[in-house]
N, C-alpha and C positions, 0 to 999 in steps of 0.2 A: 512325591520323591523327584528331587531335582538333581542333575549332574553339573560341575562346574566345566566352563570351558575345555576344549583339550589341549594338551601340552602340544609344543611344535614338533615334538618325538610322534605324534599321534596324529599327523597331517592327512586327514582323507585324500587329498591329492597326490600323495604320493605313487610314484610309477609303480605297478605291479610287476611290471618286465625285470625289474632290477631283483626281486627276492630269487632264492635257490629254487632251482627245479625241483627238489626233495619238497618243498613246500606245497606247490603245487599236485606233486604226486600222491603227497597225504590226504588232499583236499579231494583229488580226483578218483583215486581207488577207491577210498572209503565211502564216496558218495554213491559209489555203484551199489551200495545197500539203499541208496533212494531208489535207483533205478528198479530195482526188486521190489520194493516197496511200493511203486506206482503201478508194475506190471500187473504184480498178484492182487492189487486191489482195483484195477481198470479192467483186467481181462474179464471178470463177472459179468460186466455191461454186454458185451458181445456173446460170450457163451451163453447166457441166462436165455436169450430167445431159444435157441435148439435145444438147451437143456432142459428149460421147462417144458415143451413140447415132448421131448424124448420120455422123459418121467412123469410128464401131467401133473406138472405142479401147481397149486392153486397160489393165489397173490402172497397170502401168509407164508406159504411155504419157501416162494421165492426169496423173501425178505429173509428166513430164517439162514437160507444158503449163502445169500450175502452177508448178513451179518455174524456168521460164524466165525469169520477173519478176524472180525472186530472184537470178538470176546476174546479171542486167544491174543490180539494185541495190548487187551487191557491187562491180561497176566503178565505179558512178556517185558511191557515197559516197567514195572516197579522191580519185578525180577532181575532184571539186567541192571538196574540202579545199584542194587544190593552188590551184583557181580563185580559191577565196575570200580566202585569203591573198595572192594577187596583185593580184585585180580588185576586191575588196569583196563584202560578204554580198548587196546588193541587185540587181547586175547578174546574178548567180549565179540568185536567184529567178526572176527575169525570164526567163532563159533555159530554167530546167526547166519553166516554164508552156509555152514553145514547144514543147519534147521532150514534155512530157505529151499536148498536142493532137495532134502528128505521129503519135506512137505510138497513141494512140485510133484514127484516122482508118485506117491502116494495118491495125491489127487488125479494126478494121470491114469491109475488103474483101479480106481474106485469102482467097486461093484455095482453099489447103490447108493442111496441118498445119504444115509448114514455115514458109511464110510466116508462120501464126500464131504460131509458137514465136518467128521472129524478132521481130516486131511486139512480143511481149509482153518479149524483152530490150529493146527500145527503151525500152517504158514502165517497165522496172524502172531504167534510167538516171537518168530522171527520179525515180523513188520514192526510190532512193537517194540523190540528191542533195537531194531535200526534206528527206528525215529526217534528214540531216547539216546542211545549211544554216539551214534555218528556227528549229529551236530555238536554235542561237547567235546568230541576227540578234534574235531575241526576247529572250534573255537578256542581249545586250549592250546593248539600249535601253531595259530596264526597271529600276525601282527595286529595290532588295532587298525592299522591306514588299511588294510585289504580284508579284514577279517569279516565283514559284512558280505562281500560278494564272493567269498571262498565258501561261506556258509549257505548262502541262496544257491549256490552250485547245488545242494543237496536236494534242495525244491525243485530247481530245473532238470535235475535228473529223475525226481519223482515223475516231474512232467512228461519228461522224455520216455519213462518207463510206461507212462497212461497212454501216449500217441502210439508206442509201439503195439501195446495190448490192442488199441482199436485196429490199427494195420494188420496185426496178426489175425483178429477175429473177423475183421472183412475178407481176409485171404482163405481162412479155412473154416467158413461158415459153412453148415451143412450138418446132418447126422452124424454125430460121432467125432467131429471136429474139434470138439471142446476139449477132448483129451490131449490131443496134441498141443493146444493152446496152454494146458497147464505146464505140459512136461518142458516145454522150450525153456521155462523160467530158470531150469538147471545149470544152463550154459553160464549165464552172468553170474549166477552163485557160486560157480566153480571158478570164474574168474577172481571176483571179490576173495575169496579165500587165499587164491594162490598170490594174488598181488599184496594182501596184507601182510604175508609173511616178513618180507624184507623192510617194512616200514617200522619208525621208532613208537615208542610209548609216549604219551602225554608227559612234558615236563613240568606241568604243575601237578600232575598226579605222583611223580616222581618226587617230588621236592615233599609232598605231604606223608610220603613213605620214607622220609629220610635218605634221600639219595640225591643231594645235590650234584655231586660232581658229574653224575650221568645226566641229570637233568642240563646242567652246563653245557656238557657236550652236543647234547641234541639240539639244545638251542642254537649253539654256534653253526650247528648245520642247517637250520631252518631259517636263520635271518641273513640280511645281507651282511657283508665284508664290512668291518668297523663299527657294527651295531654293539651298544652297550650292554652287553648280556650281564655283567654283575649288576648294573641296576636293576636290570627286569627280574633278576633272582632275588634281589633285596626287596624288591614290592611283592613279588610272591610269598616270600618268607615272613614279610609283614604282615601280610593279611592272614597267614596262617597261625601269627603269633597271637591273633585275637581270636580264634575259634574256641568254643566252650561247647562240649558236648557235639561235636560234628555228627552229623547223621540225622535220621530221622525225626530224633526228638528235639533237635536245634530247629527244625521248621516252626514248633510253637513259639519260638522267641519272637516279643514284640518288636524289635527292630528288624526283622525278616519280614513282617506282614505287608509292608506296601509292596514288595517286591514279589511276594507270592500271590498278591490280590492280580498284579499287572500279568505274571505268566498262567495263572488260572481262568483270568477273564479272557485274554486272547486266544486261550486254548477252546473254551468254551464259543466264542463269538465265530472261530475259524470254521466250526460246522454249522452252528446256528444260522448262519448267513445263507446256507443252502448249496455249497459247494458239490457235496458228496451226493445229494440227491438227484443233481444232474448227472454227476460222473457215471453213479451206479445205473440210474434207472432211465437216463433220456433217451436211449432208442427204445427201450419198452414201451415209455410213454407216448413217444412220438408213433409209434406202429400203431398201439391201442387207439392212438386220437386219428388213424387212417393215414397216415403218410407212407405207408408201405414198409417193408422189410428192408429193401436195398437202399431207401431213402433215409431211413432211422440209422441203418449201419454207415452210413457215407456221412451222415451228420455226426455221427459218433467219432468218426476220423476226423471231422473239423474241429471238435471239442478237443482232440489231443492236440492238433495245430495251435488252436489257440491257448492252451495251456503250455505248450513249449515257448510259445511268443511271449505269454506272460512271464516266464520264468525267465527269459532273456531280458526282457524289459526290468523286472525286478531286480536281477542281477547288476545291471547297468545304473540304476537308480538308486539302489538302497544306501551305499556309501557316497553318493552325490547329493540327494536330496535329503537322507536321514529316513530312519525307520518311521517316525512321528509323522512327520511331514508326509510321506508318501500314501501312508493310510488317510489321512484328513482330506487330501486332493483326489483319490481316486474311489473311495467308499461310497461318496452321494453318487458316482455314476455307477457303481454296481448296484446299489438299491434300485435306482431308476431303471436299469436294464432290465433288472427282476421283475420290476413292476410291467413293463411293457412286454415282457414275456408271459407275465400271468393274462395281461389283458387281452393279449393276441388270441387267447383260446376262448375268448368272449363269441368270435364272429366263428361260429362253427360250421361255416360255408364251405369250407374246403377249399377257397379261392386261391388262386397264386400269390395273393395281396395277403391273406392270413398266412399262409405257410411261411412267406418271406418275413413278415413281421416276428412270427415265433421263432424262427432259425437266426435271425439278424439279433432277435433280443438275447437269445440263448447265447451266441457267440460274444456279444457284446459283454454281458455279465461274467463269462467264464475267464474272458482276459481282463477285466478290471478287478474283479476279486482275487484271480489268481496273480495279478502284478503287484497286490497291496497285501489283503490278508495272508495268501497262502506263501507269499514271498519272507513273510516276517513269523510267521508263526514258530517255526522250527529256529528261529533266529533269538528271540527277545528273550525267552526263557534262560538259556545259558548265559546270555549276556547280564541280564538284571539280579539272577537269583547268585548269591554269595558263594564262594569257593566251599566252604564248609558246610553246605547244603545243596549244592549244585547236582550231585549224584541222585539222592532223594528228590531234591526239589523239581527237577527236570523230569523224573520218573513221574511223579506226581501231575505233573502238567501234561505230560505223555499221555497218562491215564485218562486224563480229563478229557484231551483231544477224543481219545477212542470212544469214552463213555458217551460223549454227544454224537461221534458218527454214529455208534451204535444206536442211539436214541432216533437219529434221522433215518438210518437204513431200515430200521424196524417199523417208522410210523409213515414212511412218505408215500408207499402205494396206497396203505389202508387210509391216508388223510387224504388222497386225491380219491378215492372211492367214495369216502365218506362226504368231504366238504366241497371238493371239484378242484381242477387245476387252478383255477383263477385264484380262489381264496387261498389254497395251499402256499401258491407262488408269492402271493402279497403278503402274507404271514414272512415269509424268508425277506422279502424287500424291507418290512418294518424291522428285522433282525439286522440289516446292514444299516439303519438309522440309529438304532439302539448301541451299536458298535461304535459308531461316529462318535457319539456322545460320552463312552466308556473311553475312548483313546484321548479326547480333549480334555477331559478330567484327569485321567490317570496314569497315561502311559510317558514314561519321561523319554526323552532324546537320547540314544546311545551312541550316536556318532561319531567315530574317530576317538573314542575314550578306550582306555585299555581296562580290561575286566577289573584288576585293581582299582583304578580311579572309580569306576562303577560302585565298586563295593564300599568303597570309603566314604563315597559321598552319601550313600545309604545309611552307613554309621553315624555319619555327622546329622543327616537328617533327622534321624529316629533317637539319638542320644539326647539325654536328658538337659534340660537348659543350662544348667550350673557347668557340665560338662562341655557344653560348645562354648559357653562363655572363657573356658580355662584353656 
């Protein structure tokens, strides 16, 4: 799958400060869904230390509590894809905020393990829907020149939410503190719901629903003065005119297959490379290895800091270096750092050298994987998948993210108990290497191209030879 050079109008060096404030409001407010995503998936890492003692949970029970949110996410992603196709992106994001608030409060007052698991499934519905809907909403409102950095803002907010969860977890550590950890997520959920009310609908969705005038008015508000709105609308309409059987059935089309392979492959490797095994279980693994609860929780805060720094680096680099190059440059370092982390556990002497090897290897891995895989995982699928299948296609890719995330969450502690920390982490290092090969062979560069240019290139790449000759 190849993409032609960008046109001058899609110059990735265009100054972002010249775009209207509404464009950044759309990205910033909707990306609060990412903050909630990060907080609600990250808070269990800190809560688990006291939660497991308060409720006397085994390793398998801990995995179930952690994984419940992922089961909900696997349901929420495809359901939200259907809802966004029918009702638009904006109302679904508002609904997601309401579900976030409800799930947080239910978890906070849960009387036992069963109700807590149920509450985290509800939270998972919102997490899956947010991860599926918010990147599409941002992609369909942003111009090509700044689309990457605005979409990576979602991942930066995920990282910020995870850092916030570690800080809150450290501050509220103690018996019963996990209830307040869960309850606090209702505050940003309310801010997301209220903030979305004055924002516009996706202009690309409006064109698909037969409302070009409304789409034109919104694009005029979202673009710099003097932008060629009519040309952009014509490109969107031209893409719509090629649609055949838009929806889930269209995913079976041969011409869609290369884009779907890219979207699903990146989704799988984003988890198989090990990031959430560290996010969910690092404090528990370090505490069990003799690092002490305080050191383990502070290391969790360090992980949050690394995730935020990685998000900032990804936001700065994704439109300058490109998505593909960013992955090819940073993934080898990510795999090497994971290998160092695993090998660091071989020296089980508890010395300062061993501890620093483990912690620095962990931090280096989090930064390098976060600035590469995690920076592009929510970006590539909405970019490479055609408009006709973008809703269901991104839903499928998002469901794959949660499916492989669930696999990691359900197996990480068991794998460590069965094979040891070193063998488990070396497997994750090997997955980083496999991902590098996949990117080299399959992933196109989308930097600086409009969504319509990317789709048109995909159609040309997969068209019958006679059609291409014509």
